[in-house]
C-alpha positions as CSV (number, residue, x, y, z in Angstrom):
1,M,-95.5,97.6,9.6
2,D,-98.4,99.5,8.1
3,S,-98.2,101.2,4.7
4,M,-98.2,104.8,6.1
5,M,-95.0,104.0,8.1
6,M,-93.4,102.3,5.1
7,N,-94.2,105.3,2.9
8,A,-92.7,107.6,5.4
9,M,-89.6,105.6,5.7
10,S,-89.3,105.4,1.9
11,E,-89.5,109.2,1.7
12,D,-86.8,109.5,4.4
13,M,-84.5,107.1,2.6
14,K,-84.8,109.0,-0.7
15,A,-82.9,111.8,1.0
16,M,-80.0,109.6,2.1
17,P,-77.2,109.0,-0.3
18,G,-77.0,105.4,-1.4
19,M,-80.3,104.5,0.2
20,D,-82.7,106.0,-2.3
21,A,-83.1,102.8,-4.1
22,M,-84.0,100.6,-1.1
23,D,-86.8,98.0,-1.9
24,M,-89.3,98.4,0.8
25,T,-90.9,95.2,0.1
26,L,-87.5,93.3,0.7
27,M,-87.0,95.6,3.8
28,Q,-90.6,94.6,5.1
29,A,-89.7,90.9,4.6
30,C,-86.4,91.3,6.4
31,L,-88.0,93.1,9.4
32,D,-90.6,90.4,9.5
33,A,-88.0,87.6,9.3
34,C,-85.9,89.2,12.1
35,A,-89.0,89.5,14.3
36,A,-89.9,85.9,13.8
37,C,-86.3,84.7,14.4
38,E,-86.0,86.8,17.5
39,Q,-89.3,85.3,18.9
40,A,-88.2,81.7,17.9
41,C,-84.7,82.1,19.5
42,T,-86.2,83.5,22.7
43,I,-88.5,80.6,23.0
44,C,-85.7,78.1,22.2
45,S,-83.3,79.8,24.7
46,V,-85.5,79.0,27.6
47,Q,-86.3,75.5,26.6
48,M,-83.0,74.1,25.3
49,M,-80.2,75.1,27.7
50,S,-77.5,73.6,25.5
51,C,-78.2,76.1,22.7
52,A,-79.3,79.0,24.8
53,P,-76.3,81.2,24.4
54,A,-76.4,80.9,20.6
55,C,-80.2,81.5,20.7
56,M,-80.0,84.5,23.0
57,N,-77.2,86.1,20.9
58,C,-79.2,85.6,17.8
59,A,-82.3,87.0,19.3
60,D,-80.4,90.1,20.4
61,M,-78.9,90.4,16.9
62,C,-82.2,90.2,15.2
63,N,-83.7,92.8,17.5
64,T,-80.7,95.2,16.8
65,M,-81.1,94.6,13.1
66,M,-84.8,95.6,13.2
67,R,-84.1,98.6,15.3
68,S,-81.4,99.7,12.9
69,M,-83.7,99.3,9.9
70,L,-86.4,101.4,11.6
71,R,-84.0,104.2,12.6
72,M,-83.1,105.4,9.1
73,Q,-81.5,108.6,10.1
74,G,-77.8,108.2,9.9
75,M,-78.0,104.9,8.2
76,T,-75.5,104.5,5.3
77,P,-75.3,101.6,2.8
78,A,-71.9,100.5,4.5
79,S,-73.4,100.4,8.0
80,M,-76.6,98.6,6.7
81,M,-74.4,96.0,4.9
82,A,-72.3,95.5,8.1
83,M,-75.5,95.0,10.1
84,L,-76.8,92.5,7.5
85,D,-73.6,90.6,7.5
86,A,-73.7,90.4,11.3
87,C,-77.3,89.3,11.4
88,I,-76.6,86.5,8.7
89,A,-73.5,85.4,10.7
90,M,-75.4,85.1,14.0
91,C,-78.3,83.4,12.4
92,Q,-75.9,80.8,10.9
93,V,-74.3,80.1,14.3
94,C,-77.6,79.7,15.9
95,M,-79.1,77.5,13.1
96,D,-76.0,75.3,13.2
97,E,-76.3,74.9,17.0
98,C,-80.1,74.2,16.9
99,M,-79.9,71.7,14.0
100,M,-77.9,69.5,16.4
101,H,-81.1,69.2,18.5
102,A,-83.7,69.4,15.7
103,D,-84.4,65.7,15.7
104,E,-85.3,65.7,19.5
105,S,-86.8,69.1,19.7
106,D,-89.6,70.8,17.7
107,V,-88.5,74.1,19.3
108,C,-85.1,73.8,18.0
109,R,-86.3,72.8,14.5
110,M,-88.5,75.9,14.5
111,C,-85.7,78.1,15.7
112,A,-83.4,76.7,12.9
113,Q,-86.1,77.2,10.3
114,S,-86.7,80.8,11.5
115,C,-82.9,81.5,11.4
116,Q,-82.8,80.3,7.8
117,A,-85.6,82.4,6.8
118,C,-83.9,85.5,8.5
119,M,-80.7,84.7,6.7
120,D,-82.5,84.4,3.4
121,A,-84.3,87.7,3.9
122,C,-81.1,89.5,4.9
123,M,-79.2,88.1,2.1
124,A,-82.0,89.2,-0.4
125,M,-81.9,92.7,1.0
126,K,-78.2,92.8,0.8
127,D,-78.2,91.5,-2.8
128,A,-80.7,94.3,-3.7
129,M,-78.6,97.0,-2.1
130,M,-75.5,95.7,-3.9
131,S,-77.4,95.8,-7.3
132,A,-78.7,99.2,-6.5
133,T,-75.2,100.6,-5.9
134,A,-73.7,98.8,-8.9
């Protein structure tokens, strides 16, 4: 996302109770990780049929997480936390499934790594939000 868009989002968030301390660098990292995970899961879902359901669900969850972060109007800390928790959980399910095939499939290994990166980024964003509200 370009800096002009991030600045506009930052200004919008300052007007929202509880969202004024959002770390835009962490948010960008989370958006990027969700996008990469969505792409990896989509590729994996068409190449490894045994893990396709988990990959498709994870791709959908990452896409929803990104759309929610980009639509700041109406976003509250509680709803953002719930979305982050859901994304973390779905990435964990997908990663666990793909790790079962990672030795035989580079695609599954890449998908599992993307899921881990997405979980890490979502957890970092969640930790920052919890620190900001404490």
